[in-house]
C-alpha positions as CSV (number, residue, x, y, z in Angstrom):
1,X,49.6,48.1,-9.3
2,X,47.8,44.8,-9.3
3,X,49.3,41.9,-11.1
4,X,47.1,39.2,-12.7
5,X,47.6,35.7,-11.7
6,X,49.5,33.8,-14.3
7,X,47.3,31.5,-16.4
8,X,47.8,27.7,-16.8
9,X,50.7,26.6,-18.9
10,X,49.9,24.3,-21.9
11,X,48.8,20.9,-20.7
12,X,48.1,22.2,-17.1
13,X,44.6,22.4,-15.7
14,X,43.5,24.5,-12.7
15,X,40.3,24.1,-10.8
16,X,38.5,26.8,-8.9
17,X,39.1,26.8,-5.1
18,X,36.6,24.7,-3.2
19,X,34.0,26.6,-1.2
20,X,33.5,24.6,2.1
21,X,30.1,26.1,2.7
22,X,28.9,25.1,-0.8
23,X,30.4,21.6,-0.5
24,X,28.5,21.1,2.8
25,X,25.1,22.3,1.4
26,X,25.1,20.0,-1.7
27,X,24.9,16.7,0.3
28,X,22.4,18.2,2.6
29,X,20.2,19.4,-0.3
30,X,20.5,16.0,-2.0
31,X,19.5,14.2,1.2
32,X,16.5,16.5,1.6
33,X,15.3,15.9,-1.9
34,X,15.7,12.1,-1.5
35,X,13.9,12.2,1.8
36,X,11.1,14.2,0.3
37,X,10.8,11.7,-2.6
38,X,10.7,8.7,-0.3
39,X,8.2,10.4,2.0
40,X,5.9,11.2,-0.9
41,X,6.1,7.6,-2.1
42,X,5.2,6.4,1.4
43,X,2.2,8.8,1.8
44,X,-1.2,7.0,1.8
45,X,-2.9,7.1,-1.6
46,X,-6.6,8.1,-1.7
47,X,-9.5,7.4,-4.0
48,X,-13.0,9.0,-3.3
49,X,-16.5,8.8,-4.4
50,X,-19.4,11.0,-3.1
51,X,-20.1,8.2,-0.6
52,X,-16.8,6.5,0.2
53,X,-13.2,7.4,0.8
54,X,-10.5,4.7,0.5
55,X,-7.0,5.2,1.7
56,X,-4.0,2.8,1.2
57,X,-0.5,3.0,2.6
58,X,2.1,1.7,0.1
59,X,4.6,1.2,3.0
60,X,2.5,-1.3,4.9
61,X,-0.7,-2.2,3.0
62,X,-2.8,-0.7,5.8
63,X,-6.1,0.8,4.6
64,X,-9.1,2.7,5.7
65,X,-12.5,2.6,4.1
66,X,-14.8,5.4,5.3
67,X,-18.5,5.7,4.6
68,X,-19.0,9.5,4.5
69,X,-22.7,9.5,5.0
70,X,-22.8,7.1,8.0
71,X,-19.6,8.5,9.4
72,X,-18.1,5.0,9.9
73,X,-14.5,4.0,9.2
74,X,-13.3,0.4,8.8
75,X,-9.6,-0.2,9.2
76,X,-7.3,-3.0,8.2
77,X,-6.3,-5.8,10.5
78,X,-5.0,-4.2,13.7
79,X,-2.7,-7.2,14.5
80,X,-1.1,-7.6,11.1
81,X,-0.8,-4.7,8.6
82,X,-1.8,-5.9,5.2
83,X,-4.2,-5.1,2.4
84,X,-5.0,-8.7,1.4
85,X,-4.0,-12.3,1.7
86,X,-3.2,-14.5,-1.3
87,X,-3.3,-18.3,-1.4
88,X,-0.6,-19.6,-3.8
89,X,0.0,-23.1,-5.1
90,X,3.8,-23.6,-5.0
91,X,4.7,-27.1,-6.3
92,X,1.4,-28.6,-5.3
93,X,1.5,-27.1,-1.8
94,X,-0.7,-24.2,-0.7
95,X,0.9,-21.2,0.9
96,X,-0.8,-18.2,2.3
97,X,1.1,-14.9,1.9
98,X,0.2,-11.3,3.0
99,X,-0.1,-8.6,0.4
100,X,1.3,-5.7,2.4
101,X,4.0,-3.4,1.0
102,X,3.2,-2.3,-2.5
103,X,3.7,0.2,-5.2
104,X,0.6,2.4,-5.9
105,X,0.1,4.3,-9.1
106,X,-2.8,6.1,-10.7
107,X,-4.5,4.0,-13.4
108,X,-7.7,4.5,-15.5
109,X,-10.0,6.3,-13.1
110,X,-8.5,4.9,-9.9
111,X,-5.5,3.3,-8.3
112,X,-3.4,0.2,-9.1
113,X,-1.6,-1.5,-6.2
114,X,1.2,-3.8,-7.3
115,X,2.5,-6.4,-4.8
116,X,5.5,-8.7,-5.0
117,X,4.5,-11.4,-2.4
118,X,7.4,-13.8,-2.8
119,X,11.0,-12.5,-2.2
120,X,12.3,-15.5,-4.1
121,X,10.3,-14.5,-7.1
122,X,10.7,-10.7,-7.2
123,X,9.3,-10.6,-10.8
124,X,6.0,-12.3,-9.7
125,X,3.3,-9.6,-9.2
126,X,-0.3,-9.4,-7.9
127,X,-2.1,-6.3,-9.2
128,X,-5.2,-4.9,-7.6
129,X,-7.2,-2.2,-9.4
130,X,-9.4,0.1,-7.3
131,X,-11.8,2.2,-9.3
132,X,-14.5,4.8,-8.5
133,X,-17.8,3.9,-10.3
134,X,-20.5,6.2,-11.6
135,X,-22.9,5.0,-8.9
136,X,-20.5,6.4,-6.2
137,X,-19.2,2.9,-5.3
138,X,-15.8,1.4,-5.4
139,X,-14.8,-1.7,-7.3
140,X,-11.8,-3.9,-6.7
141,X,-10.4,-6.5,-9.1
142,X,-7.2,-8.5,-9.0
143,X,-4.9,-10.3,-11.4
144,X,-1.7,-12.2,-10.9
145,X,1.2,-13.4,-12.9
146,X,0.8,-17.1,-13.7
147,X,4.2,-18.0,-12.3
148,X,2.9,-17.3,-8.8
149,X,0.1,-19.9,-9.0
150,X,-2.4,-17.7,-7.2
151,X,-5.5,-19.7,-6.3
152,X,-7.4,-16.9,-4.4
153,X,-7.0,-13.4,-3.0
154,X,-8.9,-12.1,0.1
155,X,-9.2,-8.4,-0.5
156,X,-9.6,-6.0,2.4
157,X,-8.6,-8.9,4.7
158,X,-10.3,-8.7,8.0
159,X,-11.9,-5.4,7.2
160,X,-15.0,-5.7,9.4
161,X,-13.3,-6.6,12.7
162,X,-14.8,-5.5,15.9
163,X,-14.0,-6.0,19.6
164,X,-15.9,-6.9,22.7
165,X,-14.7,-3.7,24.3
166,X,-16.6,-1.7,21.6
167,X,-19.6,-4.0,22.1
168,X,-19.5,-4.9,18.5
169,X,-21.1,-7.9,16.7
170,X,-21.1,-9.6,13.4
171,X,-24.1,-10.2,11.2
172,X,-23.6,-13.4,9.3
173,X,-25.7,-13.9,6.1
174,X,-26.3,-17.7,6.5
175,X,-29.7,-19.4,6.6
176,X,-32.0,-16.9,8.4
177,X,-29.0,-14.9,9.6
178,X,-26.9,-14.9,12.7
179,X,-25.9,-12.1,15.0
180,X,-22.7,-13.0,16.8
181,X,-21.6,-10.6,19.6
182,X,-17.8,-10.1,19.9
183,X,-17.9,-11.0,23.5
184,X,-19.8,-14.3,23.0
185,X,-16.7,-16.5,22.9
186,X,-18.1,-18.2,19.7
187,X,-16.0,-18.8,16.6
188,X,-17.6,-18.8,13.2
189,X,-15.9,-19.7,10.0
190,X,-17.6,-20.1,6.6
191,X,-16.4,-19.5,3.1
192,X,-19.0,-17.9,0.7
193,X,-18.8,-17.9,-3.0
């Protein structure tokens, strides 16, 4: 004859015996879910038109812009991963800061990248909207919180870089135009706009 285990007395609570296998799997499952969520947030975000494909990495700000018809890809600055560079006016002094790590979310027919360029002002944001237009082109526009004192933003910073090894050159739209080979040793700086 089997006897039932006595129940708890009034005011006494009993818990089920712990299953060591189950207790081991819960932290592992939680870690896997957290890792998957972080990995998904770090995945490059993409926006495409029939002609162009733009990819942005939230983790670093690195980007790629591909012309599908010409089969050409332009990548971000190979020496410093960033999407853009902002010039801020902090107390009458100009300061250049990279716009690199960001939060990227879908917004009205495109993407919105949100940057917090100053660690000492974590609430100060620069937002860049990237939209696919009807004519198969991409448009980019930025806005910033006034507290940051943003004077300018260089989007797609150093996007059209080339090297002497690839025998590249730059075409500069000034006067009648200049062609500057990457191996020429010449430096050219001009601000348009």
